[in-house]
C-alpha positions as CSV (number, residue, x, y, z in Angstrom):
1,M,-40.2,-107.2,66.8
2,Y,-42.2,-109.8,68.7
3,K,-44.7,-109.9,65.9
4,K,-42.0,-110.2,63.3
5,R,-40.2,-112.9,65.3
6,N,-43.5,-115.0,65.6
7,T,-44.0,-114.7,61.8
8,L,-40.4,-116.2,61.2
9,I,-41.1,-118.9,63.7
10,S,-44.3,-119.8,62.2
11,T,-42.6,-120.0,58.8
12,L,-39.8,-122.3,60.1
13,L,-42.3,-124.4,61.7
14,L,-44.2,-124.7,58.4
15,I,-41.0,-125.7,56.8
16,M,-40.3,-128.1,59.5
17,M,-43.8,-129.9,59.3
18,L,-43.5,-130.3,55.6
19,I,-40.0,-131.8,55.8
20,L,-40.7,-134.0,58.7
21,A,-43.8,-135.2,57.8
22,S,-44.0,-139.0,57.1
23,C,-45.5,-139.7,53.8
24,S,-44.2,-143.2,52.9
25,N,-47.6,-144.5,51.6
26,A,-48.0,-141.7,49.2
27,Q,-44.7,-142.2,47.9
28,N,-44.9,-145.9,47.3
29,E,-48.1,-145.7,45.6
30,N,-46.7,-143.3,42.7
31,N,-44.5,-145.5,40.7
32,S,-42.6,-148.6,41.1
33,S,-39.3,-147.5,39.2
34,A,-36.9,-148.0,41.9
35,N,-36.4,-151.4,41.1
36,N,-35.7,-150.7,37.4
37,S,-35.4,-153.9,35.2
38,N,-34.3,-151.6,32.5
39,V,-30.8,-150.9,33.8
40,N,-28.1,-149.5,31.4
41,K,-27.1,-152.0,28.8
42,T,-23.6,-151.8,27.3
43,N,-22.9,-155.2,25.9
44,I,-23.7,-154.0,22.5
45,A,-21.6,-154.2,19.4
46,S,-20.7,-151.2,17.3
47,I,-18.3,-150.5,14.5
48,N,-16.6,-147.2,13.5
49,Y,-16.5,-146.2,9.6
50,N,-15.0,-143.0,8.5
51,G,-15.3,-141.4,12.0
52,K,-19.1,-142.4,12.6
53,T,-20.5,-145.0,14.9
54,Y,-22.9,-147.7,13.7
55,I,-24.7,-150.2,16.1
56,S,-25.6,-153.7,15.9
57,L,-29.3,-154.2,15.3
58,K,-29.3,-157.6,16.6
59,D,-27.7,-156.5,19.9
60,A,-29.8,-153.4,20.3
61,F,-33.2,-155.3,19.7
62,K,-32.2,-158.2,21.8
63,A,-31.4,-155.8,24.6
64,T,-34.8,-154.3,24.6
65,G,-36.9,-157.6,23.9
66,G,-37.1,-157.3,20.2
67,N,-36.3,-159.4,17.1
68,V,-34.4,-159.1,14.0
69,S,-34.8,-161.0,11.0
70,I,-32.1,-160.6,8.1
71,K,-32.8,-162.1,4.6
72,G,-30.3,-161.1,2.0
73,N,-30.5,-157.1,1.8
74,N,-33.7,-157.1,3.6
75,V,-34.0,-156.7,7.3
76,T,-37.3,-156.8,9.5
77,T,-37.2,-156.0,13.0
78,T,-40.1,-156.2,15.4
79,K,-40.7,-154.9,19.1
80,D,-43.9,-154.8,20.7
81,T,-46.4,-153.4,17.9
82,D,-43.7,-151.8,15.9
83,V,-42.3,-153.2,12.7
84,I,-39.3,-151.6,11.0
85,K,-38.3,-152.7,7.7
86,L,-35.1,-151.5,5.7
87,S,-32.6,-152.6,3.1
88,T,-28.8,-152.7,3.2
89,N,-28.7,-150.9,0.0
90,N,-31.2,-148.1,0.7
91,T,-31.2,-145.2,3.3
92,T,-34.9,-145.1,3.4
93,A,-36.6,-147.4,6.1
94,Y,-40.3,-147.8,7.0
95,L,-41.6,-147.7,10.8
96,N,-45.0,-149.1,10.5
97,S,-45.4,-147.9,7.1
98,S,-44.1,-144.5,7.9
99,K,-40.8,-143.3,6.0
100,I,-37.8,-142.7,8.1
101,S,-34.5,-141.6,6.4
102,M,-31.0,-142.9,7.5
103,S,-28.1,-140.6,7.4
104,D,-26.1,-143.2,5.7
105,L,-26.2,-146.8,4.4
106,P,-26.3,-149.7,7.0
107,K,-23.1,-151.8,7.2
108,V,-23.0,-155.5,7.3
109,K,-20.6,-157.5,9.3
110,N,-20.6,-161.0,10.5
111,K,-24.2,-161.7,9.5
112,D,-25.2,-158.7,11.3
113,V,-26.5,-155.4,10.1
114,Y,-25.1,-152.0,11.7
115,V,-27.1,-148.8,11.4
116,P,-26.3,-145.2,12.1
117,M,-26.8,-144.3,15.9
118,D,-29.3,-141.5,15.2
119,F,-31.3,-143.9,13.3
120,L,-31.6,-146.2,16.1
121,T,-32.8,-143.4,18.3
122,D,-35.7,-142.8,15.8
123,I,-36.8,-146.4,15.9
124,L,-36.4,-147.5,19.7
125,D,-37.8,-146.4,22.9
126,A,-34.5,-145.8,24.2
127,K,-31.5,-143.3,24.7
128,I,-28.5,-144.5,23.1
129,T,-25.0,-143.0,23.6
130,Y,-21.6,-143.9,22.8
131,S,-18.5,-143.1,24.7
132,D,-14.9,-144.6,25.1
133,G,-15.7,-147.4,22.7
134,K,-19.0,-148.5,24.6
135,V,-22.6,-148.3,23.6
136,S,-24.9,-147.3,26.3
137,L,-28.7,-148.1,25.9
138,L,-31.3,-146.9,28.5
139,E,-35.0,-147.5,28.2
140,E,-35.5,-145.5,31.6
141,V,-33.6,-143.6,34.0
142,P,-32.4,-146.0,36.7
143,L,-33.7,-145.1,40.4
144,K,-32.1,-146.4,43.3
145,Y,-33.5,-144.6,46.6
146,T,-37.0,-143.4,45.3
147,K,-40.2,-144.7,43.6
148,A,-42.0,-141.3,43.4
149,F,-41.1,-140.5,39.7
150,K,-40.4,-142.2,36.4
151,I,-38.6,-141.2,33.2
152,Q,-39.0,-143.3,30.1
153,Y,-37.2,-142.8,26.9
154,L,-39.3,-142.6,23.6
155,K,-38.5,-142.8,20.0
156,G,-37.1,-139.7,18.3
157,G,-35.5,-138.1,21.6
158,F,-39.0,-137.8,23.3
159,K,-39.3,-138.6,26.9
160,K,-42.2,-139.6,29.1
161,I,-42.3,-138.2,32.6
162,T,-44.5,-139.3,35.4
163,D,-44.1,-136.8,38.0
164,G,-44.5,-136.7,41.8
165,N,-48.4,-136.4,41.4
166,N,-48.5,-139.2,38.9
167,K,-49.2,-136.8,36.2
168,V,-47.7,-137.9,32.7
169,I,-45.8,-135.2,30.6
170,I,-44.1,-135.5,27.2
171,L,-40.9,-133.9,26.9
172,A,-40.3,-133.0,23.1
173,P,-37.1,-131.9,21.8
174,K,-37.3,-128.2,20.8
175,G,-37.8,-127.7,17.0
176,K,-39.1,-131.3,16.6
177,A,-42.7,-132.0,15.5
178,V,-44.7,-133.7,18.0
179,P,-46.2,-137.1,16.9
180,N,-50.2,-137.2,16.8
181,I,-49.9,-140.2,19.5
182,Y,-48.7,-137.8,22.1
183,K,-50.8,-134.7,21.4
184,N,-53.4,-135.5,24.0
185,N,-50.7,-135.2,26.7
186,T,-49.1,-132.3,28.4
187,I,-46.1,-131.3,26.1
188,I,-43.1,-129.4,27.2
189,N,-40.4,-128.7,25.1
190,Y,-36.7,-129.3,26.3
191,P,-34.1,-128.1,27.2
192,T,-35.8,-125.5,29.3
193,S,-34.3,-122.2,29.9
194,N,-37.0,-120.0,31.5
195,I,-38.3,-121.6,34.6
196,L,-40.1,-120.7,37.9
197,V,-39.2,-122.4,41.0
198,S,-41.4,-122.5,44.1
199,S,-39.0,-123.5,46.7
200,S,-35.3,-123.3,47.5
201,T,-34.8,-127.1,47.7
202,E,-35.6,-127.3,43.9
203,A,-33.1,-124.5,43.2
204,A,-30.4,-126.3,45.1
205,L,-30.7,-129.3,42.8
206,L,-30.0,-127.3,39.8
207,R,-26.9,-126.2,41.1
208,P,-24.8,-129.2,39.9
209,L,-26.5,-129.1,36.7
210,D,-25.3,-125.6,36.2
211,E,-28.8,-124.5,35.6
212,I,-29.3,-121.9,38.2
213,K,-29.0,-119.5,35.3
214,S,-32.4,-121.0,33.8
215,I,-34.4,-119.7,36.8
216,K,-36.3,-116.3,35.9
217,A,-38.9,-116.4,38.5
218,V,-39.2,-117.5,42.2
219,N,-41.7,-117.3,45.0
220,L,-39.1,-116.4,47.6
221,K,-37.8,-113.0,48.3
222,E,-34.2,-112.1,47.9
223,A,-33.6,-111.9,51.8
224,E,-34.7,-115.6,51.9
225,W,-32.1,-116.9,49.7
226,E,-28.6,-118.2,50.6
227,I,-27.8,-119.2,46.8
228,N,-25.8,-116.1,45.7
229,D,-26.6,-116.5,42.0
230,I,-30.2,-116.1,42.9
231,K,-29.8,-113.3,45.4
232,S,-27.9,-111.4,42.8
233,G,-30.4,-112.3,40.0
234,L,-33.0,-110.9,42.0
235,K,-31.1,-107.8,42.8
236,D,-30.3,-107.2,39.2
237,N,-33.8,-107.8,37.9
238,K,-32.6,-110.9,36.0
239,I,-34.8,-113.0,38.2
240,T,-38.4,-111.8,39.2
241,Y,-40.1,-112.5,42.7
242,V,-43.5,-113.4,41.7
243,G,-45.2,-113.3,45.1
244,D,-45.2,-116.3,47.7
245,T,-46.9,-119.5,47.1
246,T,-49.9,-118.4,49.1
247,S,-50.5,-115.4,47.0
248,P,-48.5,-115.5,43.8
249,D,-49.2,-112.8,41.3
250,Y,-50.7,-114.8,38.3
251,E,-50.5,-111.9,35.9
252,K,-46.8,-111.3,36.4
253,I,-46.1,-115.1,36.1
254,S,-48.1,-115.2,32.9
255,S,-46.3,-112.2,31.4
256,L,-42.9,-114.0,32.1
257,K,-44.2,-117.1,29.9
258,P,-42.1,-119.6,31.8
259,D,-41.1,-122.8,29.8
260,L,-41.8,-124.7,33.0
261,A,-42.9,-124.2,36.7
262,I,-41.3,-126.5,39.2
263,L,-44.0,-126.9,42.1
264,Y,-44.2,-129.2,44.9
265,G,-47.4,-131.6,45.2
266,G,-48.6,-134.1,47.6
267,N,-51.1,-133.4,50.6
268,Y,-48.9,-130.4,51.6
269,G,-48.6,-129.2,48.1
270,L,-49.3,-126.0,45.8
271,N,-52.5,-127.5,44.6
272,N,-54.2,-124.2,44.1
273,M,-51.4,-122.9,42.2
274,M,-51.6,-126.0,40.0
275,K,-55.4,-125.5,39.3
276,K,-54.7,-121.9,38.3
277,F,-51.7,-122.9,36.1
278,D,-53.9,-125.3,34.3
279,E,-56.3,-122.5,33.6
280,L,-53.6,-120.2,32.4
281,K,-51.9,-122.9,30.5
282,I,-48.6,-122.4,32.2
283,P,-46.8,-125.8,32.0
284,Y,-45.7,-127.3,35.4
285,V,-44.5,-130.4,37.2
286,A,-44.7,-131.7,40.7
287,D,-41.3,-132.1,42.4
288,N,-41.9,-133.9,45.5
289,E,-38.5,-134.4,46.8
290,Y,-39.5,-132.8,50.2
291,L,-41.7,-135.9,50.8
292,E,-38.8,-138.5,50.7
293,E,-37.8,-140.4,53.8
294,D,-34.2,-141.0,52.6
295,P,-31.9,-138.2,52.1
296,L,-30.4,-140.0,49.1
297,G,-34.0,-140.3,47.9
298,R,-34.3,-136.6,48.1
299,L,-31.0,-136.0,46.4
300,E,-32.2,-138.6,43.6
301,W,-34.8,-136.0,42.4
302,I,-31.8,-134.3,40.6
303,K,-32.4,-137.0,37.8
304,F,-36.0,-135.7,37.5
305,L,-35.0,-132.3,37.0
306,A,-32.0,-133.2,34.7
307,A,-34.4,-134.6,32.3
308,F,-35.7,-131.1,31.5
309,Y,-32.2,-130.0,30.4
310,D,-31.2,-133.2,28.7
311,K,-28.5,-133.6,31.5
312,E,-29.4,-136.9,32.9
313,D,-25.8,-138.1,32.4
314,I,-24.5,-135.2,34.5
315,A,-27.0,-135.9,37.2
316,E,-26.2,-139.7,37.2
317,K,-22.5,-139.0,37.7
318,Y,-23.1,-136.2,40.4
319,F,-25.7,-138.5,42.3
320,N,-23.3,-141.5,42.2
321,S,-20.5,-139.5,43.5
322,E,-22.6,-138.3,46.3
323,V,-23.7,-141.7,47.2
324,S,-20.0,-142.8,47.1
325,K,-19.2,-140.0,49.7
326,V,-21.9,-140.9,52.0
327,K,-20.7,-144.7,52.0
328,A,-17.3,-143.5,52.8
329,I,-18.6,-141.4,55.9
330,E,-20.4,-144.6,56.9
331,N,-17.3,-146.6,56.6
332,K,-15.1,-144.0,58.4
333,I,-17.1,-144.2,61.7
334,S,-18.5,-147.7,61.4
335,S,-16.4,-148.9,64.4
336,Q,-17.2,-145.9,66.7
337,K,-19.8,-146.1,69.5
338,K,-23.1,-144.5,68.5
339,T,-23.7,-141.0,69.9
340,K,-27.0,-140.5,71.5
341,V,-28.8,-137.5,69.5
342,A,-31.8,-135.4,70.3
343,F,-33.3,-133.3,67.4
344,G,-36.1,-130.9,67.7
345,M,-37.4,-127.4,68.0
346,V,-39.5,-125.8,70.7
347,D,-42.3,-123.2,70.4
348,N,-45.2,-122.4,72.8
349,G,-44.5,-125.6,74.8
350,K,-44.5,-128.2,72.0
351,V,-41.6,-129.6,70.4
352,Y,-41.3,-130.5,66.8
353,V,-39.2,-133.5,65.9
354,P,-38.5,-135.6,63.1
355,A,-40.6,-138.8,62.6
356,K,-38.5,-142.0,63.3
357,D,-38.5,-142.8,59.5
358,S,-37.9,-139.3,58.3
359,Y,-34.9,-138.2,56.3
360,A,-33.6,-136.3,59.2
361,A,-33.6,-139.4,61.4
362,K,-31.9,-141.4,58.6
363,M,-29.2,-138.7,58.2
364,I,-28.6,-139.0,61.9
365,A,-28.1,-142.9,61.5
366,L,-25.8,-142.5,58.5
367,A,-23.6,-140.1,60.5
368,G,-23.2,-142.5,63.4
369,G,-25.8,-141.2,65.6
370,D,-28.4,-143.0,67.8
371,Y,-31.7,-141.0,67.4
372,V,-33.2,-141.1,71.0
373,F,-36.9,-140.8,69.3
374,K,-36.4,-143.7,66.8
375,D,-39.1,-145.5,68.6
376,L,-41.7,-142.6,68.8
377,N,-44.9,-143.6,67.3
378,T,-46.4,-140.3,66.6
379,K,-46.6,-139.1,63.2
380,S,-47.9,-135.5,63.8
381,G,-44.4,-134.0,64.0
382,Y,-44.7,-132.9,67.5
383,I,-44.6,-134.1,71.1
384,T,-44.8,-132.4,74.6
385,L,-41.9,-130.6,76.2
386,E,-42.3,-133.1,78.9
387,N,-41.7,-136.2,76.6
388,F,-38.8,-134.3,74.7
389,Y,-37.0,-133.6,78.0
390,A,-37.3,-137.2,79.2
391,K,-35.3,-138.3,76.1
392,A,-33.0,-135.4,75.6
393,K,-31.8,-135.1,79.2
394,D,-29.4,-138.0,78.7
395,A,-28.5,-137.4,75.0
396,D,-24.9,-136.5,74.1
397,V,-25.8,-134.0,71.3
398,L,-28.8,-131.7,70.7
399,I,-29.5,-130.5,67.4
400,Y,-31.9,-127.6,67.5
401,S,-33.7,-127.3,64.3
402,S,-33.8,-123.8,64.0
403,S,-31.3,-121.4,62.7
404,K,-29.5,-118.6,64.6
405,E,-31.7,-116.1,62.4
406,Y,-34.7,-117.3,64.5
407,T,-33.1,-118.6,67.7
408,P,-29.8,-116.6,68.0
409,S,-28.3,-118.2,71.3
410,I,-28.7,-120.9,74.0
411,K,-30.3,-118.4,76.0
412,S,-33.0,-118.0,73.4
413,V,-33.6,-121.7,73.5
414,L,-33.8,-121.8,77.1
415,N,-36.2,-119.1,77.3
416,E,-38.6,-121.1,75.3
417,A,-38.1,-124.1,77.4
418,P,-36.0,-123.5,80.6
419,V,-36.3,-127.1,81.7
420,L,-33.7,-127.9,78.8
421,K,-31.0,-126.2,81.0
422,D,-30.8,-129.6,83.0
423,T,-30.1,-131.6,79.9
424,K,-26.7,-133.2,79.4
425,P,-26.0,-131.5,76.0
426,V,-26.8,-128.0,77.3
427,K,-24.6,-128.7,80.6
428,Y,-21.6,-130.0,78.3
429,K,-22.2,-127.3,75.5
430,K,-23.0,-129.9,72.9
431,V,-25.9,-128.1,71.2
432,W,-25.9,-127.3,67.5
433,C,-28.3,-125.5,65.1
434,L,-29.1,-125.5,61.5
435,G,-27.0,-123.1,59.3
436,S,-28.7,-120.4,57.4
437,D,-28.3,-122.4,54.2
438,Y,-29.5,-125.7,55.6
439,Y,-32.7,-126.0,53.5
440,Q,-30.7,-124.7,50.3
441,A,-28.2,-127.5,50.6
442,T,-30.2,-130.5,49.2
443,D,-27.6,-131.0,46.5
444,K,-24.8,-131.2,49.2
445,T,-26.3,-134.4,51.0
446,S,-22.6,-135.8,51.7
447,E,-21.8,-132.6,53.3
448,L,-24.9,-132.6,55.6
449,I,-24.1,-136.1,56.8
450,E,-20.3,-135.3,57.1
451,D,-21.1,-132.4,59.3
452,L,-23.3,-134.4,61.4
453,S,-20.8,-137.3,61.6
454,S,-18.0,-134.6,62.7
455,I,-20.3,-133.3,65.4
456,F,-21.0,-137.0,66.7
457,H,-17.5,-138.2,66.4
458,P,-15.2,-135.1,66.6
459,E,-12.2,-137.4,67.3
460,S,-12.4,-138.8,63.9
461,F,-12.8,-135.3,62.0
462,K,-10.0,-133.4,63.7
463,G,-9.8,-129.9,62.1
464,Y,-12.9,-130.3,60.3
465,K,-15.3,-127.1,60.1
466,Q,-19.1,-127.6,59.8
467,K,-20.4,-126.2,56.7
468,H,-24.2,-126.3,57.4
469,Y,-24.7,-126.5,61.3
470,S,-23.7,-123.9,63.7
471,H,-22.7,-124.3,67.5
472,Y,-24.2,-122.5,70.2
């Protein structure tokens, strides 16, 4: 029993070290897409003819930095090195001398030329959609809280993905021939429907996309999952356990022929698996949400995963909804006095605590807490028990970053560190631990923060029941 408990604790400590590690420099060096200049452009004219939508060439090319010249029936558009020529009385156009067929003749209105929307998608590096009378044009996916990946739209429905390891992948629509200019890149066909996930946080972000069903292989056993659809899938053999990430069964993985493996990279990443997957020609991407220092940055990786399912619109809507909920929580407790919060876990005389700029520390702040280790300079992830006690003894709340599976009671906490008996949170029974699904609730960021806020400010959340934390 003791050996089993040590193994469980070691596993949890590894998870904590991964998540609490401060990795801001690595994140910021990857990409600079958080401040997108290519935001959603909607002031583009359109007309409807016989139930079909046509888009203004002038507006579309102006929005993307191109030019349009109209001389009689002949139209020439230019953008960067591309030259597109077409005629208003012909459905054949030319992109750099290559023929492109239009689904219908262009329409002329007010000295402008309107073309079918699908044709515009074929000639512009952009995603064009039409809804409620408005045209939406995106050159890349807008990001607000992360700089660690990038998604750019290319002609013909292709996408250029720069993942967490700065690797470039071209996403190709299934059934569409890949142009020669992309063939030296890693090509992944989308939408994907047979994937391997290496961590539970990645799986959680697939839940709002309704794509848990696409998971066919995992690196966690059934007992380690809190997501019911995955537990039942493993039980019914619809999902295959392919070994843990330290010793995966490569033969089994190869036999499953996944469309995509979602791995995590960075300094703590699955670099050995990636090397082996390169040898086996198994397509993979680096999903590095665990390195994010902002909880909303972690959540924003849902947009990265969505690109592989062509569900960016669903991801954007869900993400914006979560951001609004978090802002509402902040506003709700903005006038309240901040609660002093200690956060950490004891093992063998050391205490693992979140770094001052970690996502956990940020969640405490968003929830109206004053993190007592906010001035701590260590980035190692641990401090001495003496240092922990010095700060925690006068805290209002202690969040013990274990779960009841590993640390079932306050007695088990005090067995590890008897000195904590004299701290204010223990005396006044203000000690909480992580719920069993805590690390599988990345998609429920607003709930995680609301739970914390209800613990810090119970007077403002009367009758509220925490979902992802447990009281000792």
